[in-house]
N, CA and C atoms as a LAMMPS dump frame, in Angstrom:
ITEM: TIMESTEP
0
ITEM: NUMBER OF ATOMS
558
ITEM: BOX BOUNDS ff ff ff
-5.0000000000000000e+02 5.0000000000000000e+02
-5.0000000000000000e+02 5.0000000000000000e+02
-5.0000000000000000e+02 5.0000000000000000e+02
ITEM: ATOMS id mol type element x y z
1 1 1 N 134.309 390.513 82.065
2 1 2 C 134.114 391.256 80.838
3 1 3 C 132.728 390.894 80.305
4 2 1 N 132.01 391.909 79.835
5 2 2 C 130.656 391.665 79.338
6 2 3 C 130.723 390.949 77.988
7 3 1 N 129.604 390.368 77.629
8 3 2 C 129.516 389.628 76.374
9 3 3 C 129.767 390.544 75.177
10 4 1 N 129.235 391.765 75.203
11 4 2 C 129.421 392.708 74.092
12 4 3 C 130.882 393.108 73.956
13 5 1 N 131.579 393.318 75.089
14 5 2 C 132.999 393.692 75.054
15 5 3 C 133.824 392.55 74.457
16 6 1 N 133.469 391.314 74.801
17 6 2 C 134.195 390.157 74.265
18 6 3 C 134.024 390.081 72.748
19 7 1 N 132.791 390.332 72.285
20 7 2 C 132.54 390.322 70.841
21 7 3 C 133.332 391.415 70.139
22 8 1 N 133.331 392.627 70.718
23 8 2 C 134.059 393.739 70.111
24 8 3 C 135.552 393.449 70.046
25 9 1 N 136.106 392.889 71.126
26 9 2 C 137.535 392.563 71.174
27 9 3 C 137.868 391.499 70.115
28 10 1 N 136.999 390.498 69.998
29 10 2 C 137.225 389.425 69.032
30 10 3 C 137.164 389.959 67.604
31 11 1 N 136.197 390.806 67.304
32 11 2 C 136.035 391.358 65.953
33 11 3 C 137.17 392.29 65.579
34 12 1 N 137.749 393.018 66.559
35 12 2 C 138.875 393.907 66.269
36 12 3 C 140.11 393.114 65.845
37 13 1 N 140.216 391.869 66.28
38 13 2 C 141.364 391.039 65.932
39 13 3 C 141.184 390.37 64.57
40 14 1 N 140.1 390.69 63.862
41 14 2 C 139.886 390.143 62.521
42 14 3 C 139.194 388.799 62.522
43 15 1 N 138.681 388.371 63.659
44 15 2 C 138.017 387.075 63.733
45 15 3 C 136.596 387.144 63.228
46 16 1 N 135.997 386 63.198
47 16 2 C 134.612 385.898 62.758
48 16 3 C 133.853 385.248 63.891
49 17 1 N 132.758 385.829 64.28
50 17 2 C 131.998 385.299 65.391
51 17 3 C 130.579 385.044 64.931
52 18 1 N 130.136 383.81 65.077
53 18 2 C 128.765 383.461 64.726
54 18 3 C 128.122 382.889 65.972
55 19 1 N 127.005 383.433 66.328
56 19 2 C 126.305 382.938 67.507
57 19 3 C 125.633 381.616 67.185
58 20 1 N 125.261 380.889 68.231
59 20 2 C 124.543 379.631 68.029
60 20 3 C 123.217 379.874 67.319
61 21 1 N 122.578 380.966 67.678
62 21 2 C 121.299 381.302 67.051
63 21 3 C 121.474 381.524 65.545
64 22 1 N 122.506 382.282 65.163
65 22 2 C 122.755 382.544 63.741
66 22 3 C 123.118 381.251 63.01
67 23 1 N 123.924 380.404 63.656
68 23 2 C 124.311 379.135 63.058
69 23 3 C 123.086 378.254 62.816
70 24 1 N 122.232 378.117 63.823
71 24 2 C 121.047 377.283 63.692
72 24 3 C 120.087 377.841 62.64
73 25 1 N 119.914 379.152 62.613
74 25 2 C 119.029 379.763 61.626
75 25 3 C 119.541 379.505 60.212
76 26 1 N 120.843 379.753 59.981
77 26 2 C 121.413 379.553 58.65
78 26 3 C 121.391 378.088 58.234
79 27 1 N 121.672 377.192 59.152
80 27 2 C 121.646 375.756 58.848
81 27 3 C 120.247 375.304 58.493
82 28 1 N 119.271 375.763 59.28
83 28 2 C 117.879 375.396 59.015
84 28 3 C 117.42 375.931 57.666
85 29 1 N 117.788 377.161 57.358
86 29 2 C 117.407 377.756 56.076
87 29 3 C 118.021 376.967 54.918
88 30 1 N 119.266 376.536 55.066
89 30 2 C 119.926 375.764 54.016
90 30 3 C 119.241 374.425 53.797
91 31 1 N 118.949 373.712 54.873
92 31 2 C 118.29 372.41 54.771
93 31 3 C 116.887 372.576 54.188
94 32 1 N 116.145 373.552 54.672
95 32 2 C 114.786 373.773 54.175
96 32 3 C 114.811 374.123 52.688
97 33 1 N 115.753 374.952 52.266
98 33 2 C 115.869 375.31 50.859
99 33 3 C 116.157 374.106 49.992
100 34 1 N 117.029 373.24 50.475
101 34 2 C 117.37 372.031 49.725
102 34 3 C 116.171 371.105 49.607
103 35 1 N 115.445 370.918 50.7
104 35 2 C 114.268 370.044 50.699
105 35 3 C 113.186 370.614 49.793
106 36 1 N 112.945 371.918 49.877
107 36 2 C 111.92 372.536 49.038
108 36 3 C 112.301 372.511 47.571
109 37 1 N 113.586 372.685 47.273
110 37 2 C 114.038 372.682 45.882
111 37 3 C 113.766 371.343 45.214
112 38 1 N 113.924 370.262 45.971
113 38 2 C 113.701 368.937 45.382
114 38 3 C 112.235 368.664 45.114
115 39 1 N 111.326 369.449 45.701
116 39 2 C 109.901 369.241 45.446
117 39 3 C 109.419 369.988 44.203
118 40 1 N 110.248 370.844 43.626
119 40 2 C 109.88 371.575 42.421
120 40 3 C 110.002 370.632 41.228
121 41 1 N 108.986 370.594 40.356
122 41 2 C 109.074 369.708 39.176
123 41 3 C 110.336 369.998 38.365
124 42 1 N 111.048 368.944 37.991
125 42 2 C 112.273 369.093 37.219
126 42 3 C 113.52 369.046 38.084
127 43 1 N 113.368 369.107 39.412
128 43 2 C 114.515 369.057 40.318
129 43 3 C 114.427 367.835 41.217
130 44 1 N 114.024 366.715 40.669
131 44 2 C 113.86 365.508 41.474
132 44 3 C 115.172 364.772 41.71
133 45 1 N 116.286 365.36 41.326
134 45 2 C 117.568 364.697 41.509
135 45 3 C 117.896 363.757 40.366
136 46 1 N 117.085 363.763 39.325
137 46 2 C 117.336 362.905 38.187
138 46 3 C 118.275 363.609 37.222
139 47 1 N 119.061 362.832 36.526
140 47 2 C 119.968 363.404 35.531
141 47 3 C 119.166 363.984 34.373
142 48 1 N 119.619 365.109 33.856
143 48 2 C 118.978 365.735 32.719
144 48 3 C 119.692 365.263 31.461
145 49 1 N 118.946 364.761 30.508
146 49 2 C 119.532 364.21 29.287
147 49 3 C 120.151 365.315 28.431
148 50 1 N 121.252 364.997 27.785
149 50 2 C 121.907 365.931 26.876
150 50 3 C 121.054 366.109 25.629
151 51 1 N 121.147 367.287 25.051
152 51 2 C 120.423 367.55 23.816
153 51 3 C 121.161 366.899 22.651
154 52 1 N 120.482 366.002 21.97
155 52 2 C 121.064 365.3 20.832
156 52 3 C 120.215 365.623 19.61
157 53 1 N 120.852 366.081 18.561
158 53 2 C 120.156 366.41 17.331
159 53 3 C 120.584 365.429 16.248
160 54 1 N 119.594 364.808 15.607
161 54 2 C 119.866 363.851 14.535
162 54 3 C 119.852 364.572 13.194
163 55 1 N 120.763 364.194 12.322
164 55 2 C 120.856 364.732 10.975
165 55 3 C 121.02 363.567 10.014
166 56 1 N 120.914 363.819 8.724
167 56 2 C 121.111 362.729 7.76
168 56 3 C 122.497 362.096 7.911
169 57 1 N 122.549 360.799 7.693
170 57 2 C 123.831 360.091 7.761
171 57 3 C 124.767 360.63 6.698
172 58 1 N 126.006 360.818 7.102
173 58 2 C 127.026 361.293 6.158
174 58 3 C 128.263 360.423 6.328
175 59 1 N 128.712 359.8 5.25
176 59 2 C 129.931 359.003 5.272
177 59 3 C 131.113 359.933 5.492
178 60 1 N 131.92 359.675 6.544
179 60 2 C 133.047 360.556 6.842
180 60 3 C 134.394 359.847 6.842
181 61 1 N 134.414 358.532 6.731
182 61 2 C 135.699 357.837 6.707
183 61 3 C 135.552 356.335 6.736
184 62 1 N 136.704 355.671 6.68
185 62 2 C 136.779 354.215 6.737
186 62 3 C 137.615 353.843 7.96
187 63 1 N 137.111 352.907 8.748
188 63 2 C 137.815 352.478 9.959
189 63 3 C 139.2 351.93 9.629
190 64 1 N 139.313 351.178 8.555
191 64 2 C 140.595 350.563 8.189
192 64 3 C 141.642 351.584 7.755
193 65 1 N 141.222 352.781 7.378
194 65 2 C 142.166 353.798 6.919
195 65 3 C 142.628 354.744 8.019
196 66 1 N 142.022 354.658 9.203
197 66 2 C 142.417 355.552 10.299
198 66 3 C 143.726 355.086 10.93
199 67 1 N 144.597 356.046 11.209
200 67 2 C 145.837 355.767 11.929
201 67 3 C 145.703 356.362 13.325
202 68 1 N 146.184 355.649 14.326
203 68 2 C 146.103 356.13 15.699
204 68 3 C 146.794 357.481 15.837
205 69 1 N 146.052 358.453 16.386
206 69 2 C 146.61 359.778 16.646
207 69 3 C 146.691 360.705 15.453
208 70 1 N 146.167 360.293 14.296
209 70 2 C 146.202 361.137 13.1
210 70 3 C 144.762 361.551 12.773
211 71 1 N 144.398 362.817 13.039
212 71 2 C 143.02 363.257 12.813
213 71 3 C 142.691 363.437 11.332
214 72 1 N 141.412 363.232 11.01
215 72 2 C 140.889 363.423 9.664
216 72 3 C 139.829 364.525 9.74
217 73 1 N 139.989 365.573 8.933
218 73 2 C 139.05 366.697 8.937
219 73 3 C 137.843 366.4 8.053
220 74 1 N 136.679 366.895 8.466
221 74 2 C 135.452 366.807 7.679
222 74 3 C 134.492 367.893 8.156
223 75 1 N 133.451 368.164 7.391
224 75 2 C 132.43 369.141 7.757
225 75 3 C 131.135 368.419 8.077
226 76 1 N 130.569 368.729 9.227
227 76 2 C 129.292 368.15 9.648
228 76 3 C 128.721 369.028 10.743
229 77 1 N 127.47 369.338 10.785
230 77 2 C 126.352 368.738 10.08
231 77 3 C 126.087 369.334 8.702
232 78 1 N 126.608 370.536 8.422
233 78 2 C 126.419 371.056 7.07
234 78 3 C 127.693 370.807 6.27
235 79 1 N 127.595 370.899 4.977
236 79 2 C 128.732 370.553 4.131
237 79 3 C 129.618 371.743 3.807
238 80 1 N 129.239 372.942 4.248
239 80 2 C 130.061 374.134 4.011
240 80 3 C 131.309 374.116 4.878
241 81 1 N 132.131 375.118 4.741
242 81 2 C 133.378 375.184 5.491
243 81 3 C 133.248 375.743 6.89
244 82 1 N 132.011 375.947 7.392
245 82 2 C 131.828 376.585 8.698
246 82 3 C 131.622 375.615 9.846
247 83 1 N 131.677 374.338 9.608
248 83 2 C 131.414 373.378 10.678
249 83 3 C 132.526 372.341 10.748
250 84 1 N 133.756 372.806 10.803
251 84 2 C 134.904 371.905 10.813
252 84 3 C 134.878 370.94 11.978
253 85 1 N 135.15 369.684 11.683
254 85 2 C 135.178 368.637 12.699
255 85 3 C 136.377 367.738 12.465
256 86 1 N 136.716 366.971 13.489
257 86 2 C 137.818 366.011 13.405
258 86 3 C 137.325 364.627 13.758
259 87 1 N 137.721 363.65 12.971
260 87 2 C 137.538 362.238 13.26
261 87 3 C 138.905 361.722 13.653
262 88 1 N 138.993 361.042 14.795
263 88 2 C 140.316 360.604 15.252
264 88 3 C 140.229 359.268 15.981
265 89 1 N 141.235 358.44 15.743
266 89 2 C 141.405 357.185 16.486
267 89 3 C 142.377 357.503 17.626
268 90 1 N 141.855 357.485 18.858
269 90 2 C 142.656 357.827 20.032
270 90 3 C 143.567 356.672 20.442
271 91 1 N 144.485 356.927 21.345
272 91 2 C 145.363 355.883 21.869
273 91 3 C 144.685 355.114 22.999
274 92 1 N 143.483 355.55 23.391
275 92 2 C 142.729 354.899 24.456
276 92 3 C 141.236 355.014 24.167
277 93 1 N 140.428 354.337 24.953
278 93 2 C 138.976 354.364 24.788
279 93 3 C 138.463 355.791 24.987
280 94 1 N 137.509 356.19 24.156
281 94 2 C 136.913 357.523 24.261
282 94 3 C 135.424 357.441 24.529
283 95 1 N 134.903 358.385 25.292
284 95 2 C 133.469 358.456 25.559
285 95 3 C 132.699 358.604 24.263
286 96 1 N 131.763 357.706 24.014
287 96 2 C 131.003 357.73 22.769
288 96 3 C 131.768 357.152 21.6
289 97 1 N 132.9 356.505 21.873
290 97 2 C 133.733 355.955 20.809
291 97 3 C 133.122 354.741 20.147
292 98 1 N 133.515 354.519 18.899
293 98 2 C 133.059 353.349 18.143
294 98 3 C 134.266 352.512 17.757
295 99 1 N 133.999 351.362 17.179
296 99 2 C 135.061 350.453 16.762
297 99 3 C 135.322 349.402 17.822
298 100 1 N 136.161 348.422 17.504
299 100 2 C 136.43 347.319 18.436
300 100 3 C 136.964 347.777 19.794
301 101 1 N 137.764 348.836 19.802
302 101 2 C 138.327 349.347 21.066
303 101 3 C 137.592 350.581 21.571
304 102 1 N 136.515 350.97 20.908
305 102 2 C 135.729 352.161 21.264
306 102 3 C 136.622 353.401 21.383
307 103 1 N 137.557 353.521 20.439
308 103 2 C 138.547 354.601 20.49
309 103 3 C 138.45 355.579 19.328
310 104 1 N 137.41 355.452 18.496
311 104 2 C 137.227 356.362 17.366
312 104 3 C 136.125 357.363 17.736
313 105 1 N 136.488 358.642 17.774
314 105 2 C 135.553 359.706 18.158
315 105 3 C 135.634 360.851 17.157
316 106 1 N 134.644 361.734 17.207
317 106 2 C 134.646 362.911 16.345
318 106 3 C 134.049 364.092 17.105
319 107 1 N 134.632 365.271 16.882
320 107 2 C 134.196 366.483 17.565
321 107 3 C 134.248 367.671 16.619
322 108 1 N 133.37 368.635 16.874
323 108 2 C 133.452 369.925 16.214
324 108 3 C 134.685 370.623 16.788
325 109 1 N 135.398 371.384 15.977
326 109 2 C 136.664 371.982 16.42
327 109 3 C 136.584 373.473 16.697
328 110 1 N 135.381 374.004 16.843
329 110 2 C 135.227 375.422 17.173
330 110 3 C 135.07 375.535 18.683
331 111 1 N 135.957 376.287 19.326
332 111 2 C 135.936 376.421 20.781
333 111 3 C 134.593 376.97 21.256
334 112 1 N 134.067 376.394 22.32
335 112 2 C 132.759 376.785 22.843
336 112 3 C 132.801 378.098 23.622
337 113 1 N 133.974 378.625 23.879
338 113 2 C 134.06 379.883 24.626
339 113 3 C 133.818 381.092 23.741
340 114 1 N 134.675 381.284 22.714
341 114 2 C 134.514 382.441 21.834
342 114 3 C 134.725 382.094 20.366
343 115 1 N 134.643 380.822 20.023
344 115 2 C 134.68 380.429 18.627
345 115 3 C 136.048 380.316 17.994
346 116 1 N 137.089 380.141 18.797
347 116 2 C 138.431 379.973 18.248
348 116 3 C 138.554 378.692 17.443
349 117 1 N 139.307 378.732 16.346
350 117 2 C 139.507 377.562 15.488
351 117 3 C 140.597 376.677 16.079
352 118 1 N 140.231 375.444 16.407
353 118 2 C 141.189 374.499 16.992
354 118 3 C 141.449 373.31 16.069
355 119 1 N 141.208 373.489 14.783
356 119 2 C 141.335 372.416 13.796
357 119 3 C 142.706 371.736 13.843
358 120 1 N 143.747 372.493 14.08
359 120 2 C 145.107 371.93 14.029
360 120 3 C 145.743 371.788 15.418
361 121 1 N 144.925 371.717 16.467
362 121 2 C 145.491 371.71 17.82
363 121 3 C 145.371 370.37 18.536
364 122 1 N 145.112 369.283 17.804
365 122 2 C 144.987 367.967 18.441
366 122 3 C 146.332 367.484 18.952
367 123 1 N 146.36 367.019 20.21
368 123 2 C 147.57 366.462 20.841
369 123 3 C 147.325 364.979 21.104
370 124 1 N 147.867 364.123 20.233
371 124 2 C 147.615 362.684 20.295
372 124 3 C 148.088 362.056 21.6
373 125 1 N 149.239 362.49 22.105
374 125 2 C 149.799 361.862 23.309
375 125 3 C 148.923 362.056 24.542
376 126 1 N 148.083 363.087 24.547
377 126 2 C 147.213 363.351 25.69
378 126 3 C 145.73 363.197 25.336
379 127 1 N 145.411 362.913 24.092
380 127 2 C 144.035 362.792 23.602
381 127 3 C 143.214 364.043 23.906
382 128 1 N 143.807 365.223 23.644
383 128 2 C 143.124 366.494 23.889
384 128 3 C 143.092 367.332 22.622
385 129 1 N 142.119 368.229 22.578
386 129 2 C 142.04 369.225 21.527
387 129 3 C 142.252 370.57 22.194
388 130 1 N 143.23 371.291 21.749
389 130 2 C 143.534 372.606 22.329
390 130 3 C 145.023 372.708 22.563
391 131 1 N 145.426 373.821 22.841
392 131 2 C 144.799 374.98 23.41
393 131 3 C 144.196 375.855 22.337
394 132 1 N 143.032 376.442 22.676
395 132 2 C 142.387 377.382 21.783
396 132 3 C 143.293 378.594 21.633
397 133 1 N 143.471 379.122 20.432
398 133 2 C 144.36 380.262 20.245
399 133 3 C 143.859 381.551 20.907
400 134 1 N 142.591 381.612 21.272
401 134 2 C 142.063 382.836 21.885
402 134 3 C 142.288 382.883 23.395
403 135 1 N 141.893 381.838 24.117
404 135 2 C 141.991 381.876 25.578
405 135 3 C 142.472 380.557 26.182
406 136 1 N 143.164 379.742 25.419
407 136 2 C 143.83 378.52 25.867
408 136 3 C 142.924 377.441 26.448
409 137 1 N 141.663 377.378 26.041
410 137 2 C 140.8 376.289 26.495
411 137 3 C 141.277 374.985 25.869
412 138 1 N 141.224 373.912 26.659
413 138 2 C 141.651 372.588 26.227
414 138 3 C 140.554 371.594 26.584
415 139 1 N 140.318 370.624 25.697
416 139 2 C 139.202 369.697 25.855
417 139 3 C 139.689 368.251 25.805
418 140 1 N 139.169 367.404 26.702
419 140 2 C 139.535 365.993 26.802
420 140 3 C 138.633 365.166 25.885
421 141 1 N 139.193 364.594 24.831
422 141 2 C 138.394 363.835 23.867
423 141 3 C 138.042 362.44 24.367
424 142 1 N 138.661 361.978 25.427
425 142 2 C 138.299 360.674 25.991
426 142 3 C 137.068 360.78 26.886
427 143 1 N 136.687 362 27.252
428 143 2 C 135.566 362.218 28.171
429 143 3 C 134.511 363.133 27.538
430 144 1 N 134.092 362.787 26.335
431 144 2 C 133.039 363.512 25.606
432 144 3 C 133.38 364.978 25.368
433 145 1 N 134.659 365.316 25.197
434 145 2 C 135.042 366.692 24.888
435 145 3 C 134.931 367.643 26.07
436 146 1 N 135.027 367.116 27.27
437 146 2 C 134.892 367.923 28.476
438 146 3 C 136.028 368.939 28.595
439 147 1 N 135.704 370.156 29.033
440 147 2 C 136.704 371.202 29.234
441 147 3 C 137.633 370.791 30.377
442 148 1 N 138.949 370.925 30.157
443 148 2 C 139.894 370.603 31.231
444 148 3 C 140.742 371.799 31.638
445 149 1 N 140.765 372.844 30.808
446 149 2 C 141.455 374.074 31.21
447 149 3 C 140.993 375.21 30.309
448 150 1 N 141.162 376.421 30.795
449 150 2 C 140.811 377.588 29.998
450 150 3 C 139.482 378.194 30.402
451 151 1 N 138.983 379.096 29.582
452 151 2 C 137.792 379.88 29.909
453 151 3 C 136.476 379.242 29.485
454 152 1 N 136.498 378.252 28.624
455 152 2 C 135.25 377.638 28.158
456 152 3 C 134.498 377.015 29.335
457 153 1 N 133.177 377.017 29.243
458 153 2 C 132.354 376.416 30.292
459 153 3 C 131.529 375.244 29.774
460 154 1 N 131.569 374.997 28.487
461 154 2 C 130.814 373.895 27.891
462 154 3 C 131.751 372.954 27.159
463 155 1 N 131.371 371.696 27.111
464 155 2 C 132.133 370.693 26.367
465 155 3 C 132.039 370.969 24.874
466 156 1 N 132.992 370.404 24.129
467 156 2 C 132.919 370.5 22.669
468 156 3 C 131.721 369.705 22.164
469 157 1 N 131.063 370.168 21.11
470 157 2 C 129.994 369.371 20.514
471 157 3 C 130.588 368.087 19.92
472 158 1 N 130.026 366.967 20.323
473 158 2 C 130.511 365.676 19.834
474 158 3 C 129.648 365.213 18.672
475 159 1 N 130.318 364.752 17.631
476 159 2 C 129.621 364.194 16.475
477 159 3 C 129.308 362.742 16.805
478 160 1 N 128.038 362.376 16.717
479 160 2 C 127.631 361.003 16.979
480 160 3 C 127.959 360.148 15.773
481 161 1 N 128.564 358.997 16.027
482 161 2 C 129.06 358.137 14.959
483 161 3 C 128.359 356.789 14.951
484 162 1 N 128.276 356.205 13.765
485 162 2 C 127.811 354.83 13.584
486 162 3 C 128.809 354.116 12.698
487 163 1 N 129.006 352.839 12.978
488 163 2 C 129.91 352.014 12.19
489 163 3 C 129.071 350.997 11.426
490 164 1 N 129.243 350.967 10.113
491 164 2 C 128.53 350.025 9.256
492 164 3 C 129.583 349.294 8.437
493 165 1 N 129.979 348.119 8.916
494 165 2 C 131.103 347.412 8.299
495 165 3 C 132.373 348.197 8.556
496 166 1 N 132.987 348.691 7.483
497 166 2 C 134.209 349.491 7.603
498 166 3 C 133.907 350.992 7.486
499 167 1 N 132.668 351.326 7.127
500 167 2 C 132.289 352.723 6.905
501 167 3 C 131.912 353.413 8.213
502 168 1 N 132.407 354.644 8.385
503 168 2 C 132.072 355.459 9.556
504 168 3 C 131.131 356.56 9.095
505 169 1 N 129.976 356.643 9.735
506 169 2 C 128.971 357.65 9.408
507 169 3 C 128.779 358.607 10.576
508 170 1 N 128.633 359.899 10.247
509 170 2 C 128.182 360.891 11.215
510 170 3 C 126.665 360.888 11.138
511 171 1 N 125.998 360.841 12.319
512 171 2 C 124.535 360.743 12.327
513 171 3 C 123.853 361.808 13.181
514 172 1 N 124.607 362.573 13.941
515 172 2 C 123.995 363.58 14.8
516 172 3 C 125.039 364.363 15.571
517 173 1 N 124.561 365.336 16.34
518 173 2 C 125.443 366.167 17.162
519 173 3 C 124.934 366.152 18.596
520 174 1 N 125.856 366.055 19.532
521 174 2 C 125.523 366.197 20.942
522 174 3 C 126.148 367.511 21.391
523 175 1 N 125.321 368.533 21.512
524 175 2 C 125.806 369.86 21.852
525 175 3 C 125.607 370.805 20.685
526 176 1 N 125.783 372.085 20.971
527 176 2 C 125.531 373.124 19.985
528 176 3 C 126.846 373.745 19.528
529 177 1 N 127.012 373.88 18.224
530 177 2 C 128.202 374.513 17.654
531 177 3 C 128.208 375.989 18.034
532 178 1 N 129.364 376.508 18.402
533 178 2 C 129.48 377.893 18.85
534 178 3 C 128.878 378.875 17.847
535 179 1 N 128.124 379.841 18.362
536 179 2 C 127.582 380.915 17.547
537 179 3 C 126.311 380.6 16.798
538 180 1 N 125.721 379.448 17.064
539 180 2 C 124.508 379.058 16.346
540 180 3 C 123.355 378.852 17.317
541 181 1 N 122.156 379.084 16.809
542 181 2 C 120.949 378.79 17.583
543 181 3 C 120.504 377.359 17.318
544 182 1 N 120.958 376.801 16.227
545 182 2 C 120.749 375.417 15.869
546 182 3 C 121.931 375.023 15.008
547 183 1 N 122.226 373.737 14.929
548 183 2 C 123.458 373.325 14.276
549 183 3 C 123.461 373.456 12.758
550 184 1 N 122.307 373.332 12.115
551 184 2 C 122.265 373.495 10.672
552 184 3 C 122.004 374.947 10.312
553 185 1 N 122.72 375.452 9.316
554 185 2 C 122.466 376.802 8.832
555 185 3 C 121.134 376.817 8.086
556 186 1 N 120.405 377.906 8.216
557 186 2 C 119.13 377.999 7.504
558 186 3 C 119.213 379.033 6.419
């Protein structure tokens, strides 16, 4: 049987046939693309730092008054009602957490997918915020608000915290609040 007949017979059965030449060409192109990409400025394989915006310190709570798994609502970075956030003492260590056990964290509660309000969706037993009422996105508060399910593609904006004695201060935001070009209203 000729080589062309063998290929035709194989393709009729729904198979996939790649010649050695095609394999080598595609492999070489992939390797060359990867090598060339790393030579472009900004693609040196180094981690890209998260965007952190500093704002005036705002007292948002007292460490001694926090109860494990009971969130406290506050507005930050602006004082209006459009930037709802939660301060919570988790049952375990949280990314960016403060306090002796590094378990006190704060996040903006507006879903990063389409702006759903998740103010009342904290689940203490799993240390998650969600599900968003719009598309069921859920975020892991122990891992910097990382998306764990749903349609969102970005983590929740995390409120950066400082501890001064017993006072908890909000000092900045890591990430952008949904629907804004910058976190403070102008």
